[in-house]
N, C-alpha and C positions, 0 to 999 in steps of 0.2 A: 396689555391684553394680548392674547394670542391671535394668530391669523384666522381669518374667516374662510380661508380657502379650504375646500373639501379635499381630503386626501383620497386618492384613488389607487387602485391596484396597478402595478407596472407590468403585469403579466396576465395572461389568459389561461384558464384551465382547459381541460379537454371538453369537447362539445358533448361527448357521451361518456357517462361514468363506467360503462361495463363493455369494454372491447378487449377481447382476450389477447389479441396480438399486441396492442398498445401496453396493456398491463404487464405482459411478459418482458417487453422491451424496457419499460420503466424499472421493472424489478431487476433486470441485469445491470442497468446503468447505476441504479442506487447501490447495488452490491459492489460493482467494479470501482466506482469512484468514492465509496464511503460517505455517501450523502446523508444528510440528517433526515430528510423527507422528500417526497415527490415534488413539493413546491419548488425546490431548487432546479429540478428538471424542467418544470413549466416556465420558470423565469429565463433559463437559457434558450428554451424553445421559442419563447416570445421574442427574445432579442434576435434570434436567428431569423425568425419570421419578418421582423422589421427590416433586417438587412437585405433579405431576399426581395421584399416588396420594393425597397428603394432601388435595388438593381433592375428589376423589371420596369420600373418607371423610367429609369435612365436609358434602358434599351430602346424604349419606345420614343423617348424625347432625344433628338439629336441637335439641340440648341447649343449655343456657346456656354451657357450656364450649366447645362447637363454635363458637358465635357469636363468642366471644372469639378463638379460634384463627383463624377465618375473617377477622376484622378485622386480626389481626396479619399473617397471610399476604398479604392484599391490600395492606397498608401497606408491607410489605417489598418486594414486586414493584413497587409504585408508586415507592418510593425508588430502586430500581435502574433505573428508566426502562423497564421492560419492559411494564408496563400503565399505562393512564391512570387518573386519579382517578375514581372512581365505577364502576369495573369490578366484575364479579361473578365467582363461581367458574366460571361457564360460559366466561368469557373466559380463565380460567387454563388450561382444557383446549385452547384454541386456540393456545397458545404453541408455537413451533417452536425448533429448535436454532439457526437463524440469528439469532434475536432475542437469544438469550443470547451468541452469538459476538460480535455487534456491540457489547455492553457490556463486553467484555474490555479491559483496559488497552492491550494491543497494537493493537486495532482503533481505540480512542479516540484514541491518540497519532497514528495516521495520519490520522484524520478531521479533527483539529485542525491538520494540516499540519505537525506536528513532524517527520515522517519522509516520505521519498519513496515508500516501499513498506511492506507489512506486515512483511516479513523484515528491513528496516532498523529498523523500529520495535522488533521483538523484540530485535535486537542492542543497540539503545540502552538498553532497559529492563534487559536482562541485565547490561549494563556500568555501570549506575548513573547514566545520564545523564538519567533522567526522574524528577520528583518529584510527589507529591501532597501538598498542604498543607505544602510545604517538607520533606517527608519522603521519602527515597529509597525507591522500591519496585522491587525487582528481580524481580517476579512477573508475567510477561506475561498470565497467565490471571486476574489479579485483576479482579473485577467492579466497575466504577466506579459510584458512586451519582450521581444527578443533582446533588446539592449539591457534588460533588467535581470536576465536569467543568471549572469555570472555573479550578481551582487545578492543573490538569495543565500542567507546564511543564519547561524544561530545569533541571537542577541548577545551583546557583551557580558551581561549579567546571568545568562542562562546556564543552568547546571549541565546542559547537554553539551557544552563546549568541552567537558571532560571526556577524552577518548575512552576512558575505562568506566563510563557510566553504564550500569547494568542493562539499560534499555537499548544501548548501542552496540554491545558485544554480540555480534552476529557471526556464526560460522558459515562461510559461503560454501556452495557446492564444490567449487573448484578446490577449495582447501581441504575439504572432506576426501576428495579423490586422490590428493597428494599424500595422504597419511599412509605410512608403511605399516600395515597390520602386523607383519612379521616382527617389526622392531618393538611392538608393544610388549610389556611384561606379561609373562604367561600367568594365568590364574591358577592358584594351587587348588588341586582337586583332591577330595577326600573320598576314596573309594572303600566300600565295604569289602572285607576279606572274602575271597571266593569260597572258602570253607563254609562260612556262614550262609552265603547266597546260594551256592550250588551243592554243598555237601561234599565237595571234593577236598582232598588234603592239599595244602600248598606248602612247598618246601621253603623254609626260612633261610636267609643267607647265613653263612657260617660266621661265628664270632659275635653273634647278637643273640642275647637271651630274650626269650619272649615269654612273658608271664601268661599262663593259661587261665582262663576264667574258672572261678570256683564253681564246682558242680554241687548238687545237693548232697551226694554221697560224702565228698570231702568235708563239706560243712558238718555233717553229722558226726564224722570221726573227730573233728576238732573239738566239738562240744563234749564228747565223751572223755577225752583226754583232760 
């Protein structure tokens, strides 16, 4: 039989559904990081809220156990690349949602150039094309540690390992600026004779015979003969 434990949500939604400022901020985050829905924003926000609540409690409690928990919390955030070494609990209170979003595997895959967009990175991760330490990770919201950044790559059996894959052929802006436009082959232009366009006579170069178009008068003379 299954467990009788009741499954509960691990995040809290907004207290009020209609707040213009919050809705605009969520819309920007969803677009920038290629999120599936706003629930992912609420999960990160709840995680950040728990971290800040812990930091506030540790600031108020200066016992020996609190110092150990403080060192553990700062080390954890430093390993995730959210805080620098030597940070304090006051720096924890300054963390925003965007800093956590940037450490997600989906964002890191695009930052490393493995995908052309956040949405494509999400699709690659969900389909098992991305590995961390040679282990497939199909969770786009996985928070990447600093020690794991260098090990993010395509899986051995992924088709994206081919450098000529059509989804990976990207012309960078730097390469476009290096192109010498003068060296490109000139396009052949077919211009209408000025005589037809303006009614002016144009002198033809010597040694070249030019056939004149048949006029209605010449056509009638040929038919009579």
